[in-house]
NUTOR-838535 format. One line per field, with one value per residue (C-alpha): x, y, z. Coordinates in Angstrom, 3 decimals. Example, Ala and Ser with C-alpha at 12.3 -4.5 7.8 and 13.67 -1.06 7.14 Angstrom:
c1: 12.300 | 13.670
c2: -4.500 | -1.060
c3: 7.800 | 7.140
//
This chain:
c1: -0.127 | 1.202 | 0.655 | 1.272 | 0.964 | 1.270 | 3.380 | 4.493 | 8.181 | 10.351 | 13.376 | 13.345 | 9.972 | 9.145 | 5.468 | 3.083 | 2.146 | 5.441 | 6.827 | 3.650 | 4.836 | 8.111 | 7.276 | 4.258 | 5.760 | 8.942 | 7.076 | 4.629 | 8.241 | 9.273 | 5.947 | 6.218 | 4.390 | 5.426 | 5.301 | 5.737 | 5.495 | 4.742 | 6.556 | 5.323 | 7.948 | 9.343 | 13.068 | 14.074 | 13.300 | 15.074 | 12.499 | 12.101 | 15.878 | 15.498 | 12.187 | 14.482 | 17.032 | 14.436 | 13.872 | 10.482 | 10.698 | 10.214 | 8.950 | 9.592 | 7.957 | 8.284 | 4.815 | 3.035 | -0.354 | -3.089 | -3.317 | 0.414 | 0.197 | -2.331 | -1.259 | 2.109 | 0.198 | -1.625 | 1.188 | 3.592 | -0.001 | 0.449 | 3.944 | 3.477 | 0.386 | -0.407 | -3.892 | -4.371 | -3.451 | -3.772 | -3.838 | -3.309 | -4.297 | -3.198 | -5.565 | -4.168 | -4.108 | -7.717 | -9.027 | -6.282 | -8.512 | -11.168 | -9.462 | -7.526 | -10.858 | -12.200 | -9.269 | -10.163 | -7.256 | -8.510 | -8.247 | -8.172 | -8.094 | -7.048 | -8.444 | -5.412 | -7.227 | -10.314 | -9.156 | -10.753 | -8.355 | -9.013 | -12.128 | -12.803 | -10.766 | -13.219 | -15.485 | -14.273 | -13.258 | -15.161 | -18.841 | -20.083 | -19.781 | -20.380 | -18.449 | -15.572 | -15.943 | -12.497 | -12.972 | -12.623 | -12.049 | -9.090 | -9.817 | -7.495 | -9.939 | -13.152 | -14.443 | -13.919 | -15.444 | -18.347 | -18.483 | -18.004 | -21.320 | -23.183 | -22.424 | -23.035 | -25.734 | -24.210 | -22.329 | -19.068 | -16.297 | -14.445 | -11.906 | -9.865 | -6.532 | -4.350 | -1.093 | 0.969 | 3.702 | 6.862 | 7.197 | 10.822 | 11.972 | 13.033 | 10.814 | 11.107 | 11.553 | 8.717 | 10.542 | 10.314 | 11.986 | 12.844 | 11.924 | 9.344 | 10.183 | 8.035 | 8.310 | 6.590 | 7.306 | 6.321 | 5.916 | 7.067 | 3.486 | 1.103 | -1.863 | -3.151 | -0.538 | -0.260 | 2.840 | 2.965 | -0.010 | 2.101 | 4.821 | 2.811 | 1.288 | 4.503 | 6.408 | 3.547 | 3.216 | 7.565 | 7.268 | 3.809 | 5.394 | 8.702 | 10.495 | 9.958 | 12.006 | 10.677 | 11.893 | 10.591 | 11.701 | 10.760 | 11.227 | 8.717 | 8.632 | 7.790 | 10.943 | 13.381 | 10.865 | 9.573 | 13.291 | 14.189 | 10.534 | 11.505 | 15.122 | 13.273 | 11.373 | 14.588 | 13.597 | 15.827 | 17.629 | 14.568 | 13.429 | 15.674 | 15.495 | 16.123 | 15.858 | 14.133 | 14.819 | 14.331 | 14.340 | 16.368 | 17.899 | 14.163 | 13.106 | 15.908 | 14.951 | 11.513 | 12.334 | 14.690 | 11.033 | 7.979 | 5.037 | 4.276 | 1.984 | -0.293 | -2.777 | -3.640 | -6.918 | -7.065 | -5.604 | -6.348 | -4.581 | -1.799 | 1.609 | 4.181 | 1.753 | 1.084 | 5.205 | 5.292 | 3.127 | 4.872 | 8.067 | 5.704 | 5.332 | 2.152 | 0.538 | -1.829 | -3.547 | -6.392 | -9.995 | -11.060 | -13.187 | -11.648 | -8.898 | -10.062 | -10.191 | -6.207 | -5.736 | -8.311 | -8.498 | -7.236 | -6.461 | -3.899 | -3.361 | -4.832 | -6.978 | -6.902 | -10.623 | -8.210 | -4.403 | -4.559 | -5.613 | -6.574 | -3.857 | -1.202 | -3.238 | -2.531 | 1.557 | 1.062 | -0.856 | 2.003 | 4.955 | 3.654 | 2.391 | 5.219 | 2.948 | 0.164 | 2.393 | 4.022 | 0.080 | -0.556 | 2.550 | 2.314 | -1.560 | -0.613 | 2.105 | -0.137 | -2.893 | 0.016 | 0.860 | -2.565 | -3.907 | -1.429 | 1.286 | 3.082 | 2.114 | -1.744 | -1.520 | -0.072 | -2.963 | -4.832 | -4.010 | -3.316 | -6.985 | -8.555 | -6.513 | -7.468 | -10.978 | -10.857 | -9.306 | -9.364 | -10.105 | -7.509 | -6.331 | -5.807 | -3.752 | -5.463 | -6.842 | -6.845 | -9.086 | -7.056 | -9.568 | -9.560 | -12.757 | -12.416 | -14.794 | -14.884 | -12.825 | -13.923 | -13.024 | -11.520 | -9.075 | -8.091 | -5.085 | -3.598 | -5.266 | -3.548 | -5.085 | -4.165 | -4.817 | -7.566 | -9.252 | -10.792 | -10.169 | -10.616 | -13.500 | -15.969 | -18.105 | -15.905 | -12.768 | -14.525 | -15.749 | -12.645 | -10.332 | -12.728 | -12.254 | -8.439 | -8.973 | -11.426 | -8.903 | -5.862 | -8.148 | -8.350 | -5.206 | -4.196 | -6.947 | -5.184 | -1.769 | -2.947 | -4.658
c2: 0.312 | 3.532 | 5.965 | 9.804 | 10.898 | 14.595 | 16.239 | 18.769 | 19.663 | 22.677 | 23.162 | 20.714 | 19.789 | 16.049 | 16.890 | 13.621 | 14.128 | 13.679 | 11.062 | 9.071 | 9.891 | 8.845 | 5.157 | 4.229 | 5.723 | 3.305 | 0.266 | 0.520 | 0.945 | -2.487 | -4.222 | -3.825 | -0.250 | 2.629 | 5.975 | 9.150 | 11.610 | 15.634 | 17.946 | 21.484 | 22.959 | 26.224 | 26.875 | 23.053 | 20.128 | 18.067 | 14.762 | 14.643 | 13.974 | 11.342 | 9.850 | 9.490 | 7.451 | 5.092 | 4.611 | 7.165 | 9.190 | 12.728 | 16.000 | 19.419 | 22.580 | 25.466 | 26.309 | 29.393 | 30.585 | 27.491 | 28.052 | 27.536 | 24.531 | 22.932 | 23.075 | 21.549 | 18.926 | 18.422 | 18.384 | 16.016 | 13.506 | 13.582 | 12.966 | 10.169 | 9.024 | 7.294 | 4.600 | 6.577 | 10.184 | 11.209 | 15.117 | 14.165 | 17.440 | 19.371 | 21.945 | 22.722 | 18.790 | 18.134 | 21.053 | 19.209 | 15.878 | 17.037 | 16.516 | 13.967 | 12.327 | 13.053 | 10.863 | 8.004 | 8.317 | 7.619 | 10.376 | 10.345 | 13.219 | 12.421 | 13.617 | 13.466 | 15.534 | 16.896 | 20.455 | 22.917 | 22.730 | 19.173 | 19.521 | 21.752 | 19.362 | 16.428 | 18.704 | 20.734 | 17.784 | 14.710 | 15.187 | 18.867 | 19.691 | 16.756 | 18.753 | 18.737 | 15.387 | 12.746 | 9.402 | 8.300 | 9.562 | 8.482 | 9.014 | 7.803 | 6.724 | 5.896 | 8.890 | 11.364 | 8.609 | 8.496 | 12.576 | 12.446 | 10.586 | 12.469 | 15.535 | 14.092 | 14.397 | 13.169 | 9.193 | 9.024 | 6.220 | 6.473 | 4.203 | 4.167 | 4.145 | 4.997 | 6.462 | 3.193 | 3.039 | 0.781 | -1.883 | -2.790 | -6.078 | -4.210 | -2.112 | -1.093 | -2.817 | -2.538 | -4.289 | -2.522 | 0.708 | 3.512 | 5.841 | 6.493 | 7.700 | 9.815 | 11.401 | 13.842 | 13.747 | 15.944 | 19.955 | 22.371 | 24.350 | 25.558 | 25.743 | 22.137 | 20.052 | 22.597 | 21.947 | 24.252 | 22.314 | 19.312 | 20.679 | 22.051 | 18.838 | 16.787 | 19.107 | 19.153 | 15.076 | 15.126 | 17.611 | 15.820 | 12.141 | 12.470 | 9.649 | 10.790 | 11.773 | 13.145 | 14.043 | 16.502 | 15.408 | 18.050 | 21.550 | 24.354 | 28.160 | 27.773 | 25.208 | 28.150 | 29.564 | 25.932 | 25.477 | 28.774 | 28.064 | 24.188 | 26.270 | 28.726 | 26.038 | 24.226 | 20.717 | 20.776 | 18.069 | 15.426 | 17.116 | 16.416 | 18.244 | 17.048 | 18.086 | 15.950 | 12.214 | 10.467 | 6.312 | 4.232 | 6.781 | 7.982 | 4.862 | 4.045 | 7.036 | 6.294 | 2.413 | 4.296 | 5.600 | 3.655 | 6.243 | 8.749 | 11.255 | 13.779 | 15.798 | 17.428 | 19.462 | 18.171 | 14.641 | 12.716 | 9.275 | 10.465 | 9.170 | 9.580 | 8.115 | 5.067 | 4.598 | 5.017 | 1.936 | 0.314 | 0.516 | -1.020 | 1.849 | 3.159 | 6.144 | 8.698 | 10.968 | 13.338 | 11.796 | 13.671 | 12.777 | 9.540 | 8.503 | 5.868 | 4.110 | 3.737 | 4.203 | 2.235 | 2.813 | 0.682 | -2.061 | -0.391 | 3.064 | 5.349 | 8.282 | 11.340 | 13.456 | 16.708 | 17.966 | 18.352 | 16.004 | 13.274 | 13.120 | 13.008 | 10.349 | 8.370 | 8.754 | 8.345 | 4.725 | 3.590 | 4.821 | 2.354 | -0.946 | -2.012 | -5.311 | -2.928 | -1.164 | -4.429 | -5.964 | -2.321 | -2.230 | -5.856 | -4.784 | -1.658 | -3.246 | -6.176 | -3.761 | -1.728 | -4.736 | -6.149 | -2.543 | 0.390 | -1.089 | -0.081 | -3.417 | -3.105 | 0.437 | -0.380 | -3.081 | -0.859 | 1.709 | -1.113 | -2.432 | 1.030 | 1.983 | -1.361 | -0.982 | 2.645 | 1.514 | -0.661 | 1.803 | 2.872 | 6.320 | 9.212 | 12.376 | 15.344 | 18.083 | 21.267 | 24.443 | 27.734 | 29.356 | 26.767 | 28.838 | 27.551 | 27.795 | 29.987 | 28.513 | 27.217 | 29.754 | 26.767 | 26.183 | 29.459 | 29.871 | 27.198 | 28.425 | 31.112 | 32.340 | 34.686 | 37.970 | 39.627 | 42.824 | 44.396 | 40.664 | 41.545 | 43.426 | 40.365 | 39.175 | 35.790 | 38.097 | 39.992 | 36.839 | 34.893 | 37.999 | 37.811 | 33.838 | 34.873 | 37.310 | 35.159 | 32.138 | 34.785 | 35.953 | 31.824 | 30.957 | 34.273 | 32.842 | 29.754 | 30.739 | 32.575 | 29.739
c3: 0.042 | -0.918 | 2.079 | 2.139 | 5.620 | 6.953 | 9.521 | 11.329 | 12.592 | 13.891 | 16.045 | 19.468 | 18.607 | 20.745 | 20.822 | 20.900 | 17.017 | 15.686 | 18.341 | 17.097 | 13.318 | 14.247 | 16.000 | 13.349 | 9.673 | 10.134 | 11.304 | 8.130 | 5.983 | 7.804 | 7.149 | 3.102 | 2.611 | 0.431 | 3.206 | 1.678 | 4.746 | 3.733 | 6.514 | 7.017 | 9.085 | 10.803 | 10.729 | 10.764 | 10.448 | 12.976 | 12.700 | 8.816 | 9.019 | 11.627 | 9.232 | 6.264 | 7.879 | 8.763 | 5.417 | 4.833 | 2.208 | 3.038 | 1.719 | 3.215 | 2.589 | 5.156 | 6.216 | 4.463 | 3.588 | 3.786 | -0.350 | -1.450 | 1.326 | -0.228 | -3.777 | -2.982 | -0.944 | -4.268 | -6.091 | -3.596 | -4.265 | -7.810 | -7.750 | -5.241 | -6.305 | -2.599 | -2.142 | 0.955 | 2.484 | 5.882 | 6.898 | 10.121 | 11.875 | 9.312 | 8.050 | 5.021 | 4.500 | 5.429 | 2.494 | 0.378 | 0.769 | -1.175 | -4.474 | -3.590 | -2.746 | -5.892 | -7.524 | -5.699 | -2.954 | 0.572 | 2.883 | 6.708 | 9.407 | 12.676 | 16.267 | 18.999 | 21.744 | 23.233 | 22.493 | 20.732 | 17.658 | 17.447 | 17.730 | 15.084 | 12.887 | 13.172 | 12.851 | 9.704 | 7.874 | 9.898 | 10.450 | 10.237 | 6.486 | 3.591 | 1.003 | 2.973 | 4.250 | 4.614 | 4.250 | 7.093 | 10.944 | 13.206 | 16.845 | 19.860 | 22.490 | 22.641 | 24.317 | 21.428 | 18.960 | 21.153 | 21.407 | 17.373 | 17.187 | 19.909 | 16.978 | 13.577 | 11.185 | 8.471 | 8.499 | 9.292 | 9.371 | 12.637 | 13.791 | 17.280 | 17.130 | 20.123 | 19.941 | 20.171 | 22.291 | 22.048 | 24.983 | 26.544 | 27.567 | 30.970 | 33.616 | 36.821 | 39.981 | 42.387 | 45.271 | 48.713 | 48.934 | 51.270 | 48.686 | 46.077 | 42.990 | 41.487 | 37.674 | 35.551 | 31.655 | 29.452 | 28.539 | 31.413 | 31.197 | 33.456 | 30.549 | 30.125 | 31.961 | 35.215 | 36.178 | 38.845 | 40.654 | 40.308 | 41.955 | 44.675 | 45.074 | 44.872 | 47.814 | 50.138 | 49.960 | 50.479 | 53.513 | 54.791 | 54.470 | 53.477 | 51.828 | 48.309 | 45.138 | 42.432 | 38.397 | 35.963 | 32.732 | 29.400 | 28.496 | 28.519 | 29.562 | 33.194 | 33.415 | 34.964 | 37.495 | 38.447 | 39.852 | 41.494 | 43.558 | 44.487 | 45.245 | 47.609 | 49.126 | 50.338 | 47.841 | 45.367 | 47.150 | 46.265 | 42.912 | 39.591 | 36.627 | 33.120 | 29.578 | 26.948 | 26.555 | 23.322 | 22.405 | 24.598 | 26.994 | 27.675 | 28.911 | 31.129 | 32.633 | 33.285 | 34.709 | 37.954 | 39.340 | 40.376 | 39.698 | 36.864 | 37.367 | 35.383 | 36.152 | 33.287 | 32.443 | 28.750 | 27.225 | 24.489 | 25.044 | 26.761 | 25.472 | 28.572 | 30.713 | 27.833 | 27.918 | 31.830 | 31.980 | 29.351 | 31.944 | 34.767 | 36.073 | 38.035 | 36.709 | 38.709 | 36.601 | 36.973 | 36.903 | 33.535 | 30.841 | 28.560 | 31.159 | 32.697 | 29.465 | 29.933 | 33.556 | 35.161 | 39.040 | 41.279 | 39.025 | 35.992 | 37.753 | 40.083 | 39.365 | 41.842 | 42.238 | 42.968 | 42.558 | 46.644 | 49.067 | 47.088 | 44.855 | 47.942 | 49.793 | 46.382 | 46.622 | 50.119 | 50.058 | 47.437 | 49.520 | 52.060 | 49.853 | 47.396 | 47.090 | 45.469 | 43.125 | 41.828 | 40.979 | 39.606 | 37.824 | 36.414 | 35.516 | 33.834 | 31.268 | 30.243 | 29.421 | 27.040 | 25.315 | 24.778 | 23.650 | 23.469 | 22.247 | 18.793 | 16.868 | 17.820 | 16.424 | 13.837 | 12.616 | 13.455 | 11.095 | 8.383 | 8.475 | 8.467 | 5.343 | 4.009 | 4.708 | 2.635 | -0.447 | -2.871 | -6.146 | -8.776 | -7.841 | -11.166 | -11.050 | -9.413 | -11.032 | -9.025 | -9.845 | -10.409 | -7.748 | -4.808 | -2.820 | 0.460 | 3.103 | 6.063 | 8.549 | 11.816 | 14.654 | 16.621 | 13.976 | 12.793 | 14.036 | 12.144 | 8.864 | 7.400 | 4.146 | 2.058 | 2.882 | 0.617 | 0.807 | 3.764 | 5.023 | 9.083 | 8.432 | 6.875 | 9.549 | 9.428 | 10.445 | 13.130 | 14.347 | 14.430 | 15.361 | 18.866 | 18.959 | 19.623 | 22.149 | 23.921 | 23.576 | 24.866 | 27.887 | 29.093 | 28.406 | 30.919 | 33.862 | 33.451 | 33.687 | 36.905 | 38.313
//
């Protein structure tokens, strides 16, 4: 099968979507598929270089106006002539899918999170507008799938495919220990990830119960401030601050710990938690919509009702009960192997692509005037249209700018607690 897949790249980019591409695409190549990655980048494209070394053909284009990106995508698709085109989470790719489908190329848009942007993608290209609907919609969780089903008024083919993770042969040692080792891995940000709440709760747990050590693994805008705060609380001896790691080095760091924590506002199917579970760590997460598919309370991990006393109480319980940790660790690892491992994810991708393909494809004809629809406010920040006369004064322009102001105000409120 010939598969075209879109991704985004930039300097020091280690986000979930590109990590997923780094894993899924080379695995598809190993299974005999011809894979062509179309990568829009900003400043640099380190992940494209990595993919090329893994046997994935990559075409790159510096991000520009949506209209220009669409024409570039169509040129690349005409050159490669794929059986299936996966725009992934690309707005320009989603629009380009319309013309790809007219040439009998199957297309799949992805929803990787319940955030506004991903919900907008699913609505624009999955279930909201027949003219712009792709052949299929991929959701990373059953929760997202059910949310789509509640809203759609037109038929949509949906497949749940979590971001598969490698399962290492080695895993963490959950035997009795004087120190409970806890790790947070991800962006050091307050928005969504709530890093200040995590650090504050970890410090409270240490002061109350002792015998704990914490690692913050990752980078972000709050990292230096967090380090200064930890020092001001005289807690620097029990906190380790480490930069992003990849591959075997990352898994080796995870295995040094007993517990992995995540207290985000929103998550699709969190890769760092899956990776921790694959290494035998016990996950402790905030009880948010959809997370219980992965972290089944009391069986494959624990769900806290808040970022305060309940969360701290779970850590204290795990500190004093290594037998429980070992039981949950084994369950968590088995759950990943059976449902969220890389082979399982690739199997599902293959099945979905085969379900949608089968017709011979032919060259795409792109009109001179694309006649794009008004973009939904939810995806407008990633829909960089060419400026036109009075573009900011149209009803759409006013609505778009109002949405941006609303988003800015929300982000400020979240950041300030």
